[in-house]
N, C-alpha and C positions, 0 to 999 in steps of 0.2 A: 435541494442545494447540495453541491458537491463538497464534501468535507475536505479541509486542507490536507489531512493526512492521507488522502487517497493517492497523492503522488509523491509523498515522502521525499521532500526535496533534498535533505541532507545526504551526503555520501559517506562522511566519516567524521567521527569525533574521537578524541583521545580516549583509550580504554584505561582504566585507572588513571594514567595520564591521558590515555586515548580511549574514549568511549565510542564504539562503532555503531553507526546507524544502520538500519536496513536500507538497501540500495534498490528500492522498488519504484523506479520511475516509469513513466509512460513509455511504451516500446514504440518509438518513432523511427521507423524505417532505417535500420542500418543494413542496407542491401549487401549481400555477399556476391562477389563476382565469380561465377562458376566457370570452370574450365572443362575441357574434354581430355584431361590427361596432359595438357600442355600449359605452360605458364601464360598468364594473361596479365597485363598491366592496365590500370584504369585510374583516371583522375576521379576522386571521390568527393563527396560533400559532407558537411557537418550541419546538423539540424538544430535549430533553436527549440528546446523543449519547454522552457518556461522563461518568463521575463518579468521583472519588477520595474514598472514604468517610472520615468520615461527613458527610452533607449532607442538606438538606431542601428541599422546596418548600412554599409556603404559598398556599392558595387559599381565598378567602372566610373568612380568619382561621383556617382549619384547616391544621395543619402535618402533613406526612407525609414519610417518608424519600424522598430523590431516587433515581431509578434510570433507566437508559436507556429511551428511548421515551416518557417522560412529556412531555406538551405543556403549555406555559405560555401563558396568554392574558392579556388586559388585567387589570391590578391584581395579577397573581400575583407572588410573590417567589421567588427562588432564594437559598439561604443555605448557606454552607460553614463547617465548624468548623476548628479549628487543624489544619494539615497536610493539609487537604482541597483539592480543586479541582473545577471543573465546566466542561464544554464544551457550549455551546448552538449550535444551527443555526437561523438565521432562515429565513423562507420564501423569501427571495431568495438563499439559500445562503451568505450572509455568516456569519461565525463570531464568537461571543462566548466569551471565556475568563474565568473567575472564579478568583481566587487564594484563599488560605486566609482564614478569618475575614472573609468578605465577605457583605454583604447587598445584593442587587440586585433592582430591581423594574421590570416592564414596566408603565408607566402607560397607554399606549395604542399600538396598532399596527394599521395597515390597509394593504391593497394595492389599487391601482387598475390595471386592465388594459383598454386601449381595444379591442384585437382579440385573437382567439384566438392568432394567430401573432406578435403584436407584443410589445414589451418591457413590463415591469411597472413600476409606481411604488410604492415602499414608503415610507410615512411612519410615524414612530414617535417617541414620547417615552419615554425610559428614565431610571431614577434609580439612581445608585450611592449607596446610603445610607452604606456604609462598606466599606473594603477595596480590592481590586485588580481592575481591569477591562482586558481587551484586546479590541480589535475589528479584524477583517480582512475586507475585501471579497473575495468569491469571484471568481476570474478568469473563470470560465465565465459568471457573471452579468454581468460587465462586457462580455464579448464579445457578449452578447445585447442590449446596450444598455439593460439595466435601470437605473432611476434610484432614488435614495433621498434622503430628507430626514429625517435622524435627529438628535435632540437628546438628549444625555446630561447630566442634571442631577447636580451634585455639591453639596457643602455651600455653597460660595461662588461657584461658577461653573457655566456651562452650555457644553458643547462641541458645536458644530455639525458634524455629520459629513456629508460629501458624497461618500464613496467613498474609502477610505483604509485604512491600517494604523497603529494607534496604541495606546498604553498610557496608563492613568490610574489614580490612586488618590485616596482621600479618607479622612481620619480626623479626630480631634479637633484634631490639630496643624496639618494643612495639606492643601491640594489640589495635585495635580501632574498634568501632561500631558506626554507625550513622543511625538513624531512619528517613525514608522519609514519610512512611504512615503505619498505623497499630500499632503493638507492638511486641517487642521481649523481652526476659528475658536473661540477661547476668549472667552466673553462674560461680563462682570461688571458687574452693576447698570447704571448709565447711562454707564459708561466705554466708550471705543472698543474694538472687538473686537481681539483679538490673533491674528494669523494665524501658524500654524506650518506652514511649507511645505517646509523643508529636512530631509532625513534627520538625525535626532538632535536636532532643535530641541526645547528643553525649557523648560517654564514651571512655576513653583511659587510659591505664596503661603502664608505661614505665618500662623496665626491671631493677630490683634492686631498684626502687623508691616506695615510699608509694602511695597506691591507693587513688585517690581523687574522690569525688562525681561526678556523671554525670552532664554535663552542656549543653549548647546550641551552636550548630555550627553557625558560621557567614555565610552570603550569599556567601562570597568568598570561604570559606571552602567547602560549599555545592557544588558550581560549580566545585571545584577541585576534590572532591570525585566522582561526577557523571562522569566527563570527564575521570577519570582514567580507567573506565570500558567500555566506549563507543567505538564502532567501528569508525575508521577514514577513511571516504570515499576517495578513490583514493590512498590508501597506502597498497594495497595487499590483498583485501578482496575476499575470495571465498564464493560462496553460491550455493546451489543445483540448477542446471539449468542455472548458469552463462555461457554466450556464448563466452567469450573471453579467449584466451589462450596465454601463453608465450612459445615460442619455444626456448629452451636453447641450442640446438645443432642439427646438421644434419650430421650424421656420416656415413662413408663408410662401417663400420663393426659393427656387432651386439655386439661384445665384447667391443668396444669403447663406444657404446651407453649404454650398461648395466653398465659399470663402472661409467659413468656420472650420470645415474639414481640413482645408489646406493649412490653416493656422495651427490646428492641433497636430497634424502630421509633421509639420516643420518642427514643432516643439517636442516630438518624440512619442506621440500618442497615435496608435493606428486607428484613426477614426474612419467611418464610412457614412454615406448618406443613403437613407431608405425612405421611399415614399409611403406615407401612412395617413389614411383618412384625408387625402387631398393636400397634406402638408409634407414637409421635408424634415425627417428626423436625423440628427447627427448623433451617432452612437459609437461606443467602443465596446467590443464583444470579448468573450472568453475569460472573464474574471473568475478566479477560483472560488471566491466566496462573496457574499454581500459586503462584508467588511472591506475587501479589496476594492470593490467597485465604489464604495462610499469614500474610501481614502483618496482615490483618484479624482472623484468629483470635487472634493475639498481642495485638492491641488489645483485643479482647473479654475475654480472660483477664486482662489487666492492669487492667481496670476492675472491681474486686471488687463494685461495686454492681450490676453486671449479672448476676452469678451464673453466669458461664460458666467452669466449672472444668476441663472436658476439651475435647471437640470434635476435629474432624479436617477435612481437606480431601479432596475427591474430584473425579474427572473425570466430568462428566455424560455419560450415554449418549445417542446420537443418537435 
């Protein structure tokens, strides 16, 4: 069994006020674009490292269930349902965490690298349509001198990111940003930018209300903000290499199995069909622990529209 702490999902917590986690996530492919002494530009991808189901990705208007290893490129969306989470790794190894009921889009992303051994420059425009977003720069990337110019668009504001750790959210009622480390600039229409530079600096604007100056988040608020984007061990986490699976059905015909698979995929569960002992097994792979697999089985059984009445969990053989 793969222990949950093997992938250390948290990026940061407040020390005294902010207690920092180890940033030991799975190293999923952040390719560096090597040059031969001349600048090269490339459109890059962002990889899903972990997902707490159910969740989806949307590419060219087509939606599919999210799972570890899937790459997001320009104009792709990542979408989470209630109680779901997603962890993304950008090409410069920075981390994006999405909370529940979140819709996030990569509008554009490109990397420029002047020399094979030199630092890279990442530029990106991101959009938080609704929900909770957390961004943290990777320390290895910072040590290499990599630079970034990233803008996060929300309903009423754009956040300029220049290497930092912060939280933000947007919904019909308000936009909000909280700084954990580093600095960001909040830009609104033609108004002067608002710099958040101190740990715990907090800005919020409510729809239809007059904007107020930035303030300071309380320890309770900080804990709430951080928890909103953190994975919840034992509640349906998939990660690449996870060895537990949920078996949602064992069907006598391929048509029945394919129908169940389609139903689960539409609901945000990356199901597949495998022929076993002359029957058709519908399964979801890559759960981090047995508890994660069991949690999803209970979700499926609780949703009577899916038609999962039995099912089991199993440890995958190597």
